[in-house]
C-alpha positions as CSV (number, residue, x, y, z in Angstrom):
1,M,0.0,0.0,0.0
2,R,1.3,3.4,-0.9
3,P,2.1,5.9,1.9
4,H,-0.6,8.4,0.9
5,F,-3.3,5.6,1.1
6,I,-2.2,5.1,4.7
7,L,-2.6,8.8,5.5
8,I,-6.2,9.0,4.3
9,P,-7.7,6.8,7.0
10,L,-5.5,8.5,9.7
11,A,-6.9,11.9,8.6
12,V,-10.4,10.5,8.7
13,L,-9.9,9.2,12.2
14,F,-8.4,12.6,13.3
15,A,-11.4,14.5,11.9
16,A,-13.7,12.1,13.6
17,S,-12.0,12.6,16.9
18,L,-12.5,16.3,16.6
19,S,-16.2,16.0,15.7
20,F,-16.8,13.8,18.7
21,A,-14.9,16.0,21.2
22,K,-17.0,16.4,24.3
23,T,-18.5,19.8,24.9
24,V,-18.6,20.8,28.6
25,R,-20.8,23.7,29.4
26,Y,-20.9,26.0,32.4
27,E,-23.0,29.0,33.3
28,L,-21.4,31.7,35.5
29,I,-23.5,34.5,37.0
30,V,-21.7,37.4,38.4
31,E,-23.6,39.5,40.9
32,K,-23.1,41.8,43.9
33,K,-24.0,40.5,47.4
34,S,-23.4,41.4,51.1
35,M,-21.0,39.0,52.8
36,N,-18.8,38.7,55.8
37,L,-15.5,37.0,54.9
38,S,-13.2,38.5,57.6
39,G,-15.5,37.6,60.5
40,Q,-15.4,41.2,61.5
41,K,-17.7,43.1,59.1
42,T,-20.4,42.5,56.6
43,V,-19.8,44.5,53.4
44,D,-22.1,45.2,50.4
45,F,-19.5,45.4,47.6
46,T,-18.7,41.7,47.4
47,L,-18.9,40.2,43.9
48,T,-19.8,36.5,43.7
49,V,-19.9,34.0,40.9
50,N,-22.9,31.6,41.2
51,G,-23.3,33.0,44.8
52,S,-19.9,32.0,46.1
53,I,-16.4,33.2,46.8
54,P,-14.3,31.8,45.3
55,A,-16.1,31.1,42.1
56,P,-17.0,27.4,41.3
57,V,-14.3,25.0,40.3
58,L,-14.6,24.3,36.5
59,E,-13.4,20.9,35.5
60,F,-12.6,19.6,32.1
61,T,-10.6,16.9,30.3
62,E,-7.9,17.8,27.7
63,G,-9.5,17.8,24.3
64,D,-12.9,18.9,25.5
65,E,-14.6,21.9,24.0
66,A,-15.4,24.5,26.7
67,E,-18.6,26.5,26.5
68,I,-18.9,29.0,29.3
69,L,-21.7,31.5,29.4
70,V,-20.9,34.5,31.6
71,I,-23.9,36.5,32.7
72,N,-23.4,40.0,34.3
73,R,-26.0,40.8,37.0
74,I,-24.0,43.6,38.6
75,P,-26.4,46.6,38.2
76,D,-23.8,49.3,37.9
77,D,-20.6,47.9,36.3
78,E,-19.5,45.8,33.4
79,V,-17.5,42.6,34.0
80,S,-15.0,40.4,32.2
81,I,-13.5,36.9,32.8
82,H,-9.9,36.0,31.8
83,W,-8.9,32.4,31.5
84,H,-5.5,32.5,33.2
85,G,-2.8,30.3,31.7
86,L,-5.0,28.9,28.9
87,L,-3.9,28.6,25.3
88,L,-6.9,29.8,23.3
89,P,-7.9,32.2,20.5
90,P,-7.2,35.8,21.4
91,E,-10.9,36.9,21.3
92,M,-11.6,34.3,24.0
93,D,-8.9,35.5,26.3
94,G,-11.3,37.7,28.2
95,V,-9.5,41.1,28.7
96,A,-12.2,43.7,28.0
97,Y,-11.1,46.4,25.5
98,V,-8.0,44.5,24.5
99,N,-9.1,41.3,22.9
100,T,-12.7,40.7,24.2
101,P,-15.7,43.0,24.4
102,P,-16.8,44.0,27.9
103,I,-19.9,42.4,29.3
104,H,-22.3,45.2,30.2
105,P,-24.9,45.0,33.0
106,G,-27.7,42.7,32.2
107,K,-25.8,41.2,29.2
108,S,-23.9,37.9,28.7
109,H,-21.0,36.5,26.7
110,L,-20.5,33.0,25.5
111,F,-16.9,31.8,25.5
112,K,-16.1,28.7,23.3
113,F,-12.6,27.2,22.9
114,P,-10.9,23.8,22.7
115,L,-8.7,22.7,25.6
116,R,-5.2,22.1,24.2
117,Q,-3.5,21.3,27.5
118,H,-4.0,19.8,31.0
119,G,-3.1,21.1,34.4
120,T,-4.1,23.6,37.2
121,Y,-5.2,27.0,36.0
122,W,-7.7,29.6,37.1
123,Y,-10.0,32.4,36.0
124,H,-10.7,35.9,37.2
125,S,-12.1,39.3,36.3
126,H,-9.9,41.7,34.3
127,T,-12.1,44.7,34.9
128,N,-11.4,47.5,37.4
129,V,-10.5,45.9,40.8
130,Q,-13.2,43.1,40.7
131,E,-10.6,40.4,41.2
132,Q,-10.0,41.8,44.8
133,K,-13.8,41.8,45.4
134,G,-14.3,38.1,44.7
135,V,-14.3,37.2,41.0
136,Y,-11.8,34.3,40.8
137,G,-11.9,30.6,40.7
138,A,-10.1,27.4,39.8
139,F,-10.0,25.9,36.2
140,I,-8.8,22.3,36.3
141,I,-8.1,20.3,33.1
142,H,-7.4,16.6,33.6
143,P,-5.2,14.7,31.1
144,K,-6.8,12.4,28.6
145,E,-5.3,9.4,30.3
146,P,-4.6,9.4,34.0
147,I,-0.9,10.1,34.8
148,L,-1.1,9.8,38.5
149,K,-3.3,7.8,40.8
150,V,-4.4,9.7,43.8
151,T,-7.1,9.3,46.5
152,H,-8.1,12.9,46.6
153,D,-7.7,15.7,44.0
154,V,-8.6,19.2,45.4
155,A,-8.2,22.8,44.3
156,V,-6.8,25.1,47.0
157,V,-7.5,28.7,46.1
158,L,-5.5,31.3,48.1
159,S,-6.7,34.9,48.3
160,D,-6.5,38.1,50.3
161,W,-9.5,40.0,51.6
162,S,-10.2,43.6,52.8
163,D,-13.3,44.9,54.4
164,E,-12.5,48.1,52.6
165,D,-13.8,48.5,49.0
166,A,-10.9,47.9,46.6
167,N,-11.7,51.1,44.7
168,Q,-11.0,53.0,47.9
169,I,-7.8,50.9,48.5
170,L,-6.5,52.1,45.2
171,K,-7.4,55.7,46.0
172,N,-5.6,55.4,49.4
173,L,-2.5,54.1,47.8
174,R,-2.4,57.0,45.4
175,K,-2.7,59.4,48.3
176,D,0.4,57.8,50.0
177,G,2.1,54.5,49.1
178,D,2.7,54.0,52.8
179,Y,-1.0,54.5,53.7
180,Y,-1.4,51.0,55.2
181,L,1.8,50.9,57.3
182,Y,-0.1,51.9,60.4
183,K,-2.6,49.2,59.9
184,K,0.1,46.6,59.4
185,D,2.3,48.0,62.3
186,S,5.3,48.1,60.0
187,I,6.5,51.7,60.2
188,R,10.3,52.0,60.2
189,S,11.8,54.6,62.5
190,L,15.1,55.9,63.9
191,G,14.2,54.5,67.3
192,G,13.4,51.1,65.9
193,A,16.6,51.0,63.8
194,W,18.6,52.0,66.9
195,K,16.9,49.3,69.0
196,A,17.6,46.7,66.2
197,G,21.2,47.7,65.9
198,A,20.6,48.7,62.3
199,L,20.9,52.5,62.4
200,G,23.5,52.4,59.6
201,V,21.2,50.3,57.4
202,Y,18.3,52.7,58.0
203,L,20.4,55.8,57.2
204,D,21.9,54.1,54.1
205,N,18.4,53.4,52.8
206,E,17.5,57.0,53.3
207,W,20.7,58.2,51.7
208,T,20.0,56.1,48.6
209,R,16.4,57.3,48.6
210,M,15.1,53.7,48.3
211,G,13.5,53.2,51.7
212,G,13.4,49.6,53.0
213,M,12.0,46.3,51.7
214,D,8.3,46.5,50.7
215,L,6.7,43.1,51.0
216,S,3.1,44.2,50.6
217,D,1.3,47.5,49.8
218,V,-2.1,46.7,51.4
219,G,-3.2,46.0,55.0
220,Y,-5.7,43.1,54.7
221,D,-8.4,42.0,57.1
222,A,-8.2,38.3,56.2
223,F,-6.4,35.7,54.2
224,L,-8.5,32.9,52.8
225,I,-8.2,29.3,51.5
226,N,-11.2,28.5,49.4
227,G,-13.0,31.5,50.8
228,K,-12.4,30.7,54.5
229,K,-9.8,31.7,57.1
230,D,-9.8,28.2,58.7
231,Q,-11.5,25.0,57.7
232,Q,-11.2,21.2,57.5
233,L,-10.3,20.7,53.9
234,L,-10.2,16.9,53.7
235,V,-10.6,13.9,56.0
236,T,-7.9,11.4,55.0
237,H,-6.5,8.1,56.4
238,P,-2.8,7.0,56.5
239,G,-1.6,5.9,53.1
240,E,-4.1,8.0,51.1
241,T,-2.5,10.3,48.6
242,V,-3.8,13.8,48.0
243,R,-3.1,16.1,45.0
244,L,-3.3,19.7,46.2
245,R,-3.7,22.1,43.3
246,I,-2.6,25.4,44.9
247,I,-3.6,28.6,43.2
248,N,-2.6,32.1,44.4
249,A,-5.6,34.2,43.4
250,A,-4.6,37.0,45.7
251,A,-4.8,40.6,44.4
252,S,-1.4,41.7,46.0
253,S,-0.1,39.0,48.4
254,Y,2.7,36.5,48.0
255,F,2.3,33.5,50.3
256,Y,4.6,31.1,52.0
257,V,2.8,27.7,51.8
258,S,3.7,24.9,54.2
259,L,2.0,21.6,55.3
260,G,2.2,20.7,59.0
261,R,5.8,20.0,59.7
262,L,6.1,17.8,56.6
263,P,8.0,18.2,53.4
264,M,5.9,18.6,50.2
265,K,6.5,16.9,46.8
266,V,5.9,19.5,44.1
267,I,5.0,17.9,40.7
268,A,3.8,20.8,38.6
269,A,4.2,24.6,38.3
270,D,1.7,26.8,36.4
271,G,-0.1,23.7,35.1
272,V,3.0,22.1,33.6
273,D,4.5,18.9,35.0
274,I,8.1,19.3,36.3
275,D,10.7,17.0,37.7
276,P,9.3,16.3,41.2
277,I,11.1,18.3,43.9
278,V,10.7,18.1,47.7
279,T,10.5,21.3,49.7
280,N,9.6,22.5,53.1
281,E,7.7,25.5,51.8
282,I,6.8,27.3,48.6
283,L,7.0,31.0,48.0
284,I,4.1,31.5,45.6
285,G,3.5,34.8,43.8
286,M,0.2,36.1,42.7
287,A,-1.3,34.1,39.7
288,E,1.2,31.2,40.1
289,T,0.0,27.7,40.6
290,Y,1.8,24.7,42.2
291,D,0.6,21.1,42.4
292,V,1.7,19.2,45.5
293,L,1.5,15.4,46.3
294,F,1.0,14.5,49.9
295,T,0.5,11.0,51.4
296,S,-0.9,11.1,54.9
297,P,1.7,9.3,57.1
298,E,-0.3,8.7,60.2
299,H,-3.6,9.4,62.0
300,K,-3.1,13.1,62.4
301,N,-4.6,16.3,61.0
302,Y,-2.0,18.4,59.2
303,E,-2.4,22.2,58.7
304,L,-1.9,23.5,55.2
305,R,-1.0,27.1,56.0
306,A,-0.7,30.0,53.6
307,T,1.2,32.9,55.4
308,A,1.3,36.3,53.8
309,Q,4.8,37.3,52.9
310,D,4.7,40.2,55.2
311,V,3.5,37.9,58.0
312,T,0.5,40.0,58.8
313,G,-1.7,36.9,58.8
314,F,-2.4,33.5,57.4
315,A,-5.1,31.1,56.3
316,S,-5.4,27.4,57.4
317,A,-6.9,24.3,55.8
318,W,-6.6,20.9,57.6
319,I,-5.9,17.6,56.0
320,G,-6.3,14.3,57.8
321,M,-8.0,13.3,61.1
322,G,-7.2,13.2,64.8
323,E,-4.5,15.2,66.6
324,K,-3.8,18.5,64.9
325,V,-0.3,19.2,63.6
326,P,0.1,22.9,63.0
327,A,2.5,24.4,60.5
328,V,5.6,26.2,61.8
329,S,4.9,29.9,62.3
330,K,6.9,32.3,60.1
331,P,9.1,34.9,62.0
332,L,8.2,38.5,61.6
333,P,10.1,40.3,58.8
334,D,13.1,42.3,59.9
335,L,12.1,45.9,58.9
336,Y,15.8,46.9,59.0
337,A,17.4,44.0,57.0
338,P,20.2,45.2,54.7
339,M,19.5,45.1,51.0
340,D,22.0,45.2,48.1
341,H,20.8,48.2,46.1
342,G,23.4,47.7,43.5
343,S,22.6,44.2,42.5
344,H,20.9,44.0,39.1
345,G,21.1,40.4,38.2
346,N,21.4,36.8,39.2
347,A,23.6,34.0,37.9
348,S,20.9,32.5,35.7
349,A,20.2,35.9,34.1
350,H,23.8,36.7,33.3
351,S,24.2,33.5,31.3
352,A,20.7,33.3,29.9
353,H,21.8,33.8,26.3
354,A,24.2,30.9,26.6
355,G,21.3,28.6,27.7
356,H,23.0,27.6,31.0
357,S,24.3,29.2,34.2
358,D,26.3,28.7,37.3
359,H,23.3,28.5,39.6
360,S,23.3,29.8,43.1
361,D,20.5,29.5,45.5
362,H,18.6,32.9,45.7
363,S,16.1,31.8,48.3
364,S,17.5,34.2,50.8
365,H,16.4,37.1,48.6
366,H,12.8,36.1,48.7
367,G,12.0,36.5,52.3
368,H,14.3,39.4,53.3
369,S,13.1,38.5,56.8
370,M,15.2,37.6,59.9
371,A,13.7,36.2,63.0
372,H,13.7,38.8,65.8
373,G,12.4,37.9,69.3
374,T,13.1,34.8,71.3
375,N,10.0,32.9,70.1
376,S,10.9,33.4,66.5
377,H,14.4,32.1,66.9
378,E,13.2,29.1,68.8
379,E,10.6,28.3,66.1
380,A,13.2,28.8,63.3
381,S,15.6,26.4,65.1
382,A,12.9,23.8,65.7
383,H,11.9,24.1,62.1
384,A,15.4,23.6,60.8
385,G,16.1,20.7,63.1
386,H,12.8,19.0,62.3
387,H,13.3,19.0,58.5
388,T,16.6,17.1,58.7
389,A,14.6,14.0,59.7
390,A,13.2,11.6,57.1
391,G,9.8,11.4,58.7
392,P,7.3,13.8,60.2
393,S,8.2,13.2,63.8
394,S,10.1,10.9,66.1
395,S,7.0,8.9,66.7
396,S,7.4,5.2,66.0
397,D,3.8,4.9,64.7
398,A,4.4,6.6,61.3
399,V,3.2,4.2,58.6
400,V,4.4,6.0,55.5
401,P,8.0,7.1,55.1
402,L,8.5,10.7,53.9
403,P,11.2,12.0,51.6
404,K,13.8,14.5,52.8
405,A,13.4,18.1,51.7
406,E,15.8,19.0,48.9
407,V,15.2,22.8,49.4
408,E,13.9,24.9,52.2
409,T,11.9,27.4,50.2
410,L,11.0,26.6,46.6
411,T,11.2,29.3,44.0
412,V,11.4,29.2,40.2
413,D,15.2,28.9,40.5
414,H,14.8,25.3,41.6
415,L,12.3,24.2,38.9
416,K,13.4,21.7,36.2
417,A,11.3,20.7,33.2
418,K,10.7,17.0,32.6
419,E,12.1,17.3,29.1
420,K,13.8,19.9,26.9
421,T,12.0,23.2,26.5
422,S,14.5,24.9,24.2
423,F,13.3,25.7,20.7
424,P,14.5,23.4,17.9
425,G,15.4,24.9,14.5
426,P,16.7,28.3,13.6
427,H,14.7,31.3,14.8
428,E,15.3,35.0,14.9
429,I,15.9,36.3,18.4
430,H,14.0,39.4,19.4
431,D,15.4,40.8,22.6
432,V,13.4,43.2,24.7
433,K,14.6,44.7,28.0
434,L,11.9,45.7,30.4
435,V,12.9,47.8,33.5
436,L,10.3,47.3,36.3
437,D,10.2,50.6,38.2
438,G,8.0,53.0,40.0
439,D,7.6,55.5,42.8
440,M,6.2,54.0,46.0
441,E,5.6,57.4,47.6
442,R,3.3,58.6,44.8
443,Y,2.3,55.0,43.9
444,V,2.9,54.9,40.2
445,W,4.4,51.9,38.5
446,H,5.7,51.5,34.9
447,L,7.9,49.6,32.5
448,N,10.9,51.3,30.9
449,G,9.8,54.6,32.5
450,K,6.4,54.7,30.9
451,A,3.0,53.6,32.0
452,I,0.8,51.6,29.6
453,F,-1.2,54.7,28.6
454,E,2.0,56.2,27.2
455,D,3.3,53.1,25.5
456,R,0.8,50.4,24.9
457,N,2.4,47.9,22.5
458,I,5.4,45.7,22.3
459,V,5.3,44.6,18.7
460,I,6.7,41.2,17.8
461,R,6.9,39.0,14.7
462,E,5.4,35.5,14.3
463,N,7.9,32.6,14.6
464,D,10.6,34.7,16.3
465,V,11.9,33.6,19.7
466,V,11.1,36.6,21.9
467,R,13.3,37.1,24.9
468,F,12.2,39.5,27.7
469,T,14.7,40.6,30.3
470,F,12.9,41.8,33.4
471,Q,15.2,44.1,35.4
472,N,13.6,45.0,38.8
473,E,14.7,48.4,40.1
474,T,12.3,48.4,43.0
475,M,12.2,47.1,46.5
476,M,9.1,44.9,45.8
477,H,8.5,41.5,44.1
478,H,6.7,41.7,40.8
479,P,4.9,38.6,39.4
480,M,5.0,39.2,35.6
481,H,2.3,37.4,33.6
482,L,2.1,36.9,29.8
483,H,-1.3,36.0,28.4
484,G,-1.8,33.4,25.8
485,H,1.7,31.8,26.0
486,F,4.0,29.7,28.1
487,F,7.6,31.0,28.3
488,R,10.8,29.4,29.4
489,V,12.3,30.9,32.6
490,L,16.0,30.7,32.0
491,N,17.6,29.2,35.0
492,A,20.5,26.8,35.9
493,N,18.8,23.9,34.1
494,G,19.5,25.3,30.7
495,D,17.7,23.3,28.0
496,R,15.3,22.1,30.7
497,S,14.4,25.4,32.1
498,P,10.8,25.4,33.3
499,L,7.8,26.5,31.3
500,K,5.5,29.1,33.1
501,H,3.0,31.7,32.4
502,T,3.9,33.9,35.5
503,V,7.3,34.6,36.9
504,D,8.4,36.2,40.1
505,V,11.0,39.0,39.7
506,P,12.5,39.6,43.1
507,P,13.7,43.1,44.3
508,H,16.8,44.3,42.5
509,Q,17.1,41.1,40.6
510,T,16.8,40.2,36.9
511,R,14.8,37.4,35.3
512,V,15.1,36.3,31.6
513,I,12.2,34.6,29.9
514,E,11.7,33.5,26.3
515,F,8.9,32.2,24.2
516,L,8.2,31.1,20.6
517,A,5.9,33.6,19.0
518,N,3.4,31.2,17.6
519,E,0.1,32.5,19.0
520,P,-0.9,35.5,16.8
521,G,-3.0,38.1,18.6
522,E,-2.8,40.9,21.1
523,W,-2.0,39.7,24.6
524,M,-1.6,41.5,27.9
525,L,1.8,41.5,29.7
526,H,1.6,42.9,33.2
527,C,2.5,42.7,36.8
528,H,-0.1,40.5,38.6
529,N,-0.1,42.8,41.6
530,L,-3.5,44.2,40.9
531,Y,-2.7,47.7,42.1
532,H,0.6,47.8,40.2
533,M,-1.1,46.9,37.0
534,K,-3.9,49.4,37.5
535,T,-1.3,52.2,38.0
536,G,0.7,51.5,34.9
537,M,2.9,48.4,35.0
538,A,1.5,46.7,31.9
539,R,1.9,46.4,28.1
540,V,0.1,44.7,25.2
541,V,2.2,42.2,23.2
542,K,1.0,42.6,19.6
543,Y,1.9,40.4,16.7
544,S,2.9,42.7,13.7
545,T,0.6,41.0,11.2
546,F,-2.4,40.6,13.5
547,A,-5.6,42.6,13.1
548,P,-8.4,42.2,15.8
549,K,-11.9,41.4,14.8
550,P,-14.1,44.4,14.1
551,E,-16.2,43.9,17.3
552,V,-13.0,44.0,19.4
553,A,-11.4,46.8,17.5
554,A,-14.4,49.0,18.1
555,H,-13.8,48.8,21.8
556,Q,-10.1,49.3,21.9
557,A,-10.3,53.1,21.6
558,H,-12.1,53.1,24.9
559,D,-9.6,50.9,26.7
560,P,-9.4,52.0,30.4
561,H,-5.8,50.9,30.4
562,L,-5.1,54.0,28.2
563,H,-6.7,56.5,30.7
564,D,-4.5,58.4,33.1
565,H,-6.8,58.7,36.0
566,V,-6.9,61.6,38.5
567,Y,-6.5,61.1,42.3
568,F,-7.1,63.4,45.2
569,Y,-5.2,64.0,48.5
570,G,-5.8,66.6,51.2
571,R,-4.1,67.7,54.4
572,A,-4.9,70.2,57.1
573,R,-2.9,71.3,60.2
574,V,-4.3,73.7,62.9
575,A,-2.3,75.0,65.8
576,T,-2.5,77.9,68.2
577,N,0.2,79.7,66.3
578,A,-0.1,78.4,62.7
579,A,-2.5,76.8,60.3
580,E,-2.0,75.1,56.9
581,G,-4.1,73.4,54.3
582,S,-3.1,71.7,51.1
583,L,-4.9,69.9,48.3
584,R,-3.4,67.7,45.5
585,L,-4.7,66.4,42.2
586,S,-2.4,63.9,40.6
587,Q,-1.9,61.7,37.6
588,T,1.1,59.5,36.7
589,W,3.3,62.4,35.8
590,N,1.1,65.5,36.3
591,Q,0.4,67.1,39.7
592,L,-1.5,70.2,40.8
593,D,-0.8,71.5,44.3
594,L,-2.6,74.1,46.3
595,R,-1.2,75.2,49.6
596,V,-2.5,78.0,52.0
597,E,-0.7,78.8,55.2
598,S,-1.5,81.3,58.0
599,T,1.1,82.2,60.7
600,K,0.9,84.4,63.8
601,S,3.1,87.2,65.0
602,G,5.2,88.3,62.1
603,S,6.6,84.9,61.1
604,R,7.4,84.5,57.5
605,G,7.8,88.2,57.0
606,F,4.3,89.3,58.2
607,E,4.1,92.5,60.0
608,G,2.2,93.5,63.2
609,E,2.4,92.0,66.7
610,G,-0.1,89.2,67.1
611,R,-1.3,89.6,63.6
612,W,-2.1,86.6,61.3
613,G,-0.8,86.7,57.8
614,T,-1.5,84.4,54.9
615,E,0.6,83.0,52.1
616,G,0.0,80.4,49.5
617,D,1.2,78.5,46.4
618,L,-0.5,77.1,43.4
619,F,1.9,74.9,41.6
620,Y,1.7,72.6,38.6
621,R,4.4,69.9,38.6
622,R,5.6,67.6,35.8
623,W,7.4,64.6,37.2
624,F,10.3,63.0,35.5
625,G,11.1,59.7,37.3
626,R,11.1,59.3,41.1
627,F,13.1,62.3,42.1
628,T,12.7,65.3,39.7
629,N,9.8,67.5,38.8
630,L,9.5,70.9,37.0
631,I,7.3,73.5,38.7
632,A,5.3,76.4,37.2
633,G,2.7,78.4,39.0
634,G,2.1,81.3,41.3
635,S,2.9,82.3,44.9
636,S,1.3,84.9,47.2
637,L,2.9,86.6,50.2
638,N,1.6,89.6,52.1
639,D,-1.1,90.2,49.4
640,E,1.6,90.3,46.7
641,T,1.4,87.6,44.0
642,S,4.1,86.5,41.7
643,G,4.7,84.0,39.0
644,V,7.1,81.2,39.8
645,L,9.2,78.7,37.8
646,G,11.5,76.1,39.3
647,V,12.6,72.5,40.0
648,G,11.6,70.1,42.7
649,Y,14.1,67.4,43.6
650,I,14.3,64.6,46.2
651,L,17.8,64.9,47.7
652,P,19.7,62.1,49.5
653,L,18.2,61.3,53.0
654,L,14.8,61.8,51.3
655,I,14.9,65.6,51.7
656,E,12.3,67.3,49.5
657,S,13.7,70.5,47.9
658,Q,12.2,73.2,45.7
659,W,14.5,75.6,43.8
660,L,12.2,78.5,42.6
661,V,12.6,81.9,40.8
662,D,9.7,84.4,40.6
663,H,9.1,86.8,37.8
664,H,11.0,89.5,39.7
665,G,14.1,87.4,39.6
666,D,14.0,86.6,43.3
667,F,15.2,83.1,44.4
668,R,13.5,80.9,46.9
669,L,14.7,77.6,48.4
670,D,12.3,75.2,50.2
671,L,13.5,72.1,52.1
672,G,11.4,69.6,53.9
673,K,12.1,66.4,55.8
674,R,10.2,64.0,58.0
675,L,12.0,62.4,60.8
676,Q,10.2,59.3,62.1
677,W,11.4,59.0,65.7
678,T,9.2,56.0,66.7
679,R,6.4,54.1,65.0
680,H,3.9,56.8,66.2
681,V,6.0,59.9,66.8
682,Y,7.5,62.0,64.0
683,S,8.7,65.5,63.3
684,D,8.2,67.5,60.1
685,I,11.0,70.0,59.5
686,E,10.4,72.8,56.9
687,F,13.1,75.4,56.0
688,T,12.7,78.3,53.6
689,W,15.2,80.8,52.3
690,R,13.8,83.8,50.5
691,P,14.1,87.6,50.2
692,R,12.4,90.0,52.6
693,N,9.8,92.4,51.3
694,D,11.5,95.6,52.5
695,D,15.2,95.7,51.9
696,K,15.5,92.6,49.6
697,D,17.9,90.9,52.1
698,H,17.3,87.3,52.4
699,R,16.0,85.6,55.5
700,T,15.5,82.0,56.6
701,E,12.4,80.6,58.1
702,T,12.1,77.3,60.0
703,E,9.2,75.3,61.3
704,V,9.4,72.1,63.3
705,S,6.6,69.9,64.6
706,L,6.6,67.1,67.1
707,M,3.5,64.9,66.5
708,Y,2.0,61.8,67.8
709,S,0.1,59.9,65.2
710,P,-1.9,56.7,66.1
711,S,-3.1,56.3,62.5
712,W,-2.4,57.6,59.0
713,S,-5.4,59.9,59.2
714,W,-4.7,62.2,62.2
715,S,-2.1,63.4,64.6
716,V,-1.7,65.7,67.6
717,G,1.3,67.6,69.0
718,L,3.4,70.7,69.0
719,M,4.3,73.3,66.4
720,L,7.4,75.5,66.7
721,T,7.9,78.5,64.4
722,Q,10.6,81.1,64.7
723,E,8.2,83.3,66.6
724,S,6.3,80.9,68.9
725,L,5.4,77.5,70.2
726,G,1.9,76.2,69.7
727,A,-0.2,73.1,70.1
728,G,-2.6,71.6,67.6
729,F,-3.6,68.7,65.4
730,G,-3.4,67.5,61.8
731,M,-5.4,65.3,59.5
732,Q,-5.0,63.8,56.1
733,F,-7.8,62.7,53.8
């Protein structure tokens, strides 16, 4: 028989298999409900899918045709659903205004796509901040033929929860990137640094204008596993094997995940099977997934604990039965730990182009936390000693031997693919460097110095190998996610570097990823910290020859990603000898400041004993990076108004300076600095050098406050001017 006669029946069989592919249908209804997830407060902004948080687990088999009808019953907002980690047509990806139309109130959208893969994935809203409000769930695709035999197979969805509306959270962060430090009790201070023996580190951080390590932006009220803070996840018996499909669906929280005091066998990352590796804990970034195998060794109940990276709380789920075995508590982070500000790479990144590297363990960079306090040291020591044993305890009744942990804290540096992931054949290499940066104080985030509204697209060509080098210039972790593709994370394993859809880029480190451009479309690339993405850290990866469908193209001009939103901040201080009020309207780079101040008894050049005089500024600022802004506006003093031009600059030690010249040619220098003495006591020091109104000789003016502040919103204390000492209060809003 000739070869082409053999191919004909094979083609018929293939076509028949497609025609008989099973269609699996789901209906998802998104609506607003009142719920109490923290145990402290019932809120009315919660968004549920089919009445629950998290959304229902969707289960399929590889090769199925998925049909999912999403119905929007939110009365006052549109909605979207993104199928995270799935390979599908771009119009099914679910990012409203980028590749899928938005779903308006009272409307629905039918998603239909074949399932080309298996593994652990998830889905979530890509509209506004709805992901934080509850629109997220697990998406599980089983292989066509079973690969592993397990007794229990369960999705474990991790998330963070605030009793404050996420829209307000974003507004608060734009007022002040440190807004939630009071709630988290993580304010750094001179007194705290002195007590910790780290005054030099504290001053060095201020000198380099970087501040300290930032593990999380938001102060949360609860952390959840499958929607609960604490629950019995499974009842198991010794010898039963559990597959835990762990999904980090949090909006802005990394988690340390551990299981009782047992090592965990990790078998998949981001839905892709890996060479199994045994670890004591996993550091899992937002949007990552890890599959863990666990065989219950004895009649005990083991705690699966997800601890927020900043150790402000954790969620628990119990597996087993009988006596409870809690996980080891994480020590509190060291707020004054030293950080290498000059490091801009790791070993795997430097040798990425060679396809191999001299690997070194970077796990120490991921916690940046040192135990402080006797209990923390004792727990850390007990933890370390415990994990040198082969079994879970010294008890002789253990029935299942456990493997020894190969690593303490698992990160992408340790992952190894089951087979080669390098791309065969010749391909053009398209290198793109992406600098991850931002301003924590003003809370703006960007790539290569531009937010997405300034620079939307990264244009690539089909069939190129595209290599992204992520260089993190910030003090935060950034989980970078590419829609519609899997990429290789180049690490020490060379040709067997792991495939992922989301990669953690640690502070002041570099990660290199690469992928074959074989999925034409327009795909989001963004930080999966929800608030970083919403303030600019995103792009659209666009194939050069791709044109969106007309119904999608019609929406792209209205893409909210391309809007530079306006945020408000206000401040007032009232004392017996002075009063001041200021308002600020800000965008990413534009800022409008209004300040009015009244001072008693001749201070600031006012004449007349006991008289109150008023001055003020109205300035427009254009920011250029973290430290520099140009100023134009007007200034008023003693009823005389002048036009002003100048430069604002953040000096070393985080001293704010303004170098101004008015239309008369007179120069003015303003300096300001906050000294944080303790967690709740601070001083604001303001210094001005300017000409007098009478003889044009220059004079200096200084104001110093000493304030007690139990929260971000208000403070009380003393105000010292050059003329008098007064008492009063301040507030921010």
